[in-house]
N, C-alpha and C positions, 0 to 999 in steps of 0.2 A: 724710656724714662726721659731722655734729653728733649723728645718732642713735646711731652707732657709739660715740661718746665716752661718750654717756649710758649706753648699754648696758654698756659695760666698766665704767664707774664703779659701776653697779648691781650687776655681778657681783662686783666687788672688796668693795662693801659686805656683799652676802649671804655671800660666803666668810668674812669677818671676823665676821660675827654667827654663823656655824656653829661657827668655831673658838673663840669665846669661850663660846657656849652649845651644846654638842653635843648636840642633842636632835632628835627627829623634827619638830619644827615649823621649826626653822631649815635642817634638811637639805632639807625640802620646798621651803621658799622659795628656797633656792640653786639646786635641780634645776629648777624653774619658769623662774627668771631666765635660766639657762643654755639650758635644752632648748627651751623654747616659741619663742624667737626662731629657733633653727636649724631646727625643724619648718616656721616660716613662710617660710623661705629655700627649701624643697623645691621649690616650683613654678618657680624660676629656673633649676632643673636642666634644664628642658624648655623648647627654644626654642619661642616662641609662634607660632602658626599662625592668622593673623586675616584675615578678608575685610573690605574696607572699602569703602563706596560713598558718594559725595558727589552730592547732588541740589540743583541751583540753577536757577533760571530763566535762560534765554539772555538776556534783555534786561528793562530797567526804566526807568521815567521817574526824572527827579531828584526827590529827597526822597521816594520811593516805598519803602516798607518791603518787603523781599524775604525771605521764609522759606527758610532753608538747613537741609538735613537730612543728617546723617551717620549711616550706619548701619554697625555694627562687629558682626561675628559672630566668636565664639571657636570654632575648629574642633577644639581639643582636649578632652581630658576632665580637664584641670587648670585651676585659676582663673588669671587674669591680673589682677593686683592693682596699685592704684595707678598707672593708666596716666596719664602726662602727655602732653597734646595741646595743640598750638599752632595756631591759626587766624590766618593772615597774609593781610591784603588789601592789595594795591598798585594804586593808580590810575596806569595807565601815563601818561595824559595830563597829570595835574597832579604827579605825582611823590609824592602822599601815600601813607603807610603806616601801617597798624594792625596791632596784635597783641593777641591774646586768648589765655588760658591756661584750659585745662579739666582736670579731673581725674575719673577714674572707675574702676571695676573692672568685670571680667566673669566671671561664674560659669562652671564647666565646660559646655561646649557652649551657652554663653549668648549673648544678643544684646543690644545696647545701641543706642538710637536717641537721638541728640542733636540738639535743634533750636536755632538761633540765627538772629537777625535782623539783616539789613543794610542800611543806606540811605546815599546818598550825596548831598550838595549839589552836587556838581560832575559834570558830565558826563565820560565817559572809559571805557575798557575796565579793569574790575576784574580783576585776578588774584587768585583765591582759592585758597590752599592750606592743606589740612588735613594736619598732620603728627604722627602718633604717634611721640614721641621716645623714651620710656622706660617701664619698668615696674619695680616693686619688690616687695621682701618685704612681709609682712603689717605689720610695724613699720617700713618705710621705711628700714632700715639698708643694704641693698644694692640697687643699681639696675642695670638691663639695657637696653642700648640697643635700640631698635626703629627700623625702617627703612620704615614704612608712609607714604607720601606720596600724597594724592588731590588733584588740581588741577581747577579749572574756572574759565570766563571769564564774567563778567557785563557786558554792555554797556549802560552807563547813558547814555541817548540824550539829545543836546543839546534845549533848548527852542527850537525854530525860530521864528522870526516874519517876517512880510511885510515887505519893504522894497521901495518902488518905486524902481527903478533907471532913471536917464535917461542913458543912454550919450550924450556928446557927439557932435556931428557930426565933430568931429576923429578920434574913435575909429573912425569907420566909413570913413575914407578909405583903402581898401587896395587892392591890385592883384587882378586877377581870381584866384579861386581854383580848383584843379584838383581840389578835394575836392567829392563830390556826395553828397547825402543819399541813404540807403537806405531812410528811412521816409516821406519825403514828396516830392511832384512838385513842379516849379517851372515856370520859363518859359525855360530855356536850351535851344534847339533842337539845340545841339551835344551833347547828352547825352540818351538815351532811358531815362526811368525805368520806364515799363511800356507795354505794348500791350493794349489792351481792346476791347470792343465799345462803338460809339457810343451816347452818352446825349444826350438833347435838352439843349441849351445848349453843347454842346462846339463850340470854334471849328472852322470849315472848314479852317483852315491845319494842324490837327492830324490830319486824315484820312490814313491810310496807303493810297495809292490802290492799289499793287501787291498788297498783303496783302488789301484790300479785294476786288480781282478774284477773287483765288485762293479766299477764304472764301465768297465770294457773300454777305456781308453787311458792313457798314459797320464798319470797324476804325479806331480813333484811337490816336495815340501821345501819352503823357503825358511832358512834356519833364522834364529834371532840373533839382535845385534846388542851386544852388552854395551851398556851406558856406563862410561867411566866418569864418575862424579868426583873430581879431585881438583877442581879450580873453585876457589871462593874470592869473590870481588867484594870489598868492604868500602863503604862511603863514610868518611869522616867529615861529620856536619860542623865540626868546631875547628876554630884556627884561622878561618878566612879574614883577612884584613881589610876587605871591601866587597862591594856588590860585583865589581868586575871579577875578582878573585873566585867568588862563589859561582859566577856564571863559567868561568873557564873549568873549574873542578867539575861543575855538572856536566859539561859537554865532553870532558875527557872520560869520566865514568860512563856515560852513555854510549860513546864511541867505543870504548874497550868492551863494553857488554855487546855492543851489536857486532863487533868483529868476532868475538868468540861465538855468538849465536849463529851468524852466517857460515862459520866454518864448521858447524856442526858439533861443537864442544858444548857438553852439558856442564853447566856451572851453577853455583849458588850465590845470590847477593844478599848483602847484609847491611843495615844500618840501625842507628838507635831510633826508637820510637820518640816522637815529639815530647811527650809528656813525661817519659821515664826513661831509664837508662836500659830498658831491656832492648836486645838485638833482635830485630826481626829478619828472619832468615827465609828465602825461597828460591827453589830450584826452577831453573829454566833449561828447557831441552829442544825448543824449536824456535825459529825466528817469528812465529805467529804470536808467540807471548810477549814479543818485544813492546808493542803498544801499551800493554799493562804495566810493564816496568816503567816506562816513560811517565804514565800517568801518576804512579805512586811517587817517583822520583821528583817530580815537579812541585810536588805539596810539602816536601819536606822544608821546615824552617831552619835556619841557622842556629847553631848552638854556641853558647859562650863559655862552655867548661866541659870537663869530662873527655872520654877517649873511647872510640868504638873497639879498640883492641882490648882496652881494659874491661870494658863490659862483656865483650866476648868471652874472654877468659873466666870471668866471674860467673857467666851463666853456662857456658859450654864446658869449660874445663880445657883439657888437652886438645890442641888443634889437630886433627886427622887429616886436613887437606894437604896434598903435596906442594900445592902452590896456592899462595895468598897474594893478592893485589888490592892495595889499599890506597884509594884516591882521596886526597884531603888537604888541608891547608896548615897541617903541621906534623910532626914526627909523633904519631901517637903514643902516650905512655902506655906501657904494659906490652908494647910489641915484642920486646925480648922474651916475654913467657909464651909467645906464639911460635918462636923460632925453635925448630927441633931438626930433623932430617927433611927439611923442606926448604923452600925457596919464598921468601918474604919480599915483595917489591913494593915500594913506597913511591907513588908518583904526586908531587906536590908543587906549589909555585915556589920560586927562588926565595930562599931565606939567607940572611947574612950569618955567616958563621957554620952553614951546613954545606957539606961537600958530597957530591955525587959518588956513587960507587958503593961497594962494599962497605959496611959499618962494623964497628966492634962487635956489636951484638949478632952479627951475621944477617942482618936485613940489607936490602939493596936499595939505595935511593936514586930516583930519576927526578930532576928539578925541571921546571919549565916555565917560560914567560907568559903572562896573561895576554899578551897580544900575538906571540908567535908559537904557542903551543902545537897548533895544528901541523906545523913544519917541523917541529922539534920531535914531535911524537909520531911521525908518519911510519917509524920502523922502532919497534920495541922489542928487545930480548928480555923475557919475564920468566 
């Protein structure tokens, strides 16, 4: 709009000069001022036909610089001038957003390669959107909207750390499980894990006598391994005061889950769904399932209200898990309703007025610093 007013003012000035001094020089100046911008608008008469490709790595570590490349090709024989492009980056886990603006032009049948670099200090799933919003004439007086959008996702992985988890005996006092492992054998003769040929050292009581007689060789039964599903790890997505706290909470949650998985502990995870208060619960029984957990975790947006404990009680009712670990930015409301003959551990950033240790409702609080949590939580009794 500003360019148009400048052009109109220039046209008026050129016309005035021609009226006062009617000569070839003023006439040439007037014609140039009027005609050249109109010629510059001719490319806008043709709808741009562009091909856009965005290339970004699928994953990266925190603070790692990632090269992103946008390739734009002009498929028409007219130039596309003064293209305005916006790069928008949104970290779903922390809620952080960043926007960058670029300008470029494309010659007829020309190509353009734009490179830019991204890095994130916090883990999370980065949604990267490259949008070509408009182009203009040569002098920027008339703009035309474009509708080219290219999107990619970049997963910035959390920095996981080792934490020695000591599950209290109270957490292991659960009824017999009806779930058996599909990956490991155990000592429960009530379930058969596999049948195989005898090997030196096998117990005589494992010999399958009927099958041995039929096969003419000694066959044994591997018994089933009961899966004890008594540990629940909840993520509280509300209460974090900064992106740094959200990052620390995410890494603590992921590291606790990794340690449980590596130790062969079958556990369930839970968090509130982004659009509702419904708690999504999922069982994990092997380390091979951990990448799926990370993928879902890094997409969770921060919440400004509510409580995962409150939602769990409203949805599930009585908490039958002998041990619950809640990782989040606050002491969740409703946690006292989950306390029974079990152990409720709350891992959270330090808060003024909140003390570590056993609370009046029976829960157990462990606080950590956003810069020192890896050292402070290297060993946990939960």
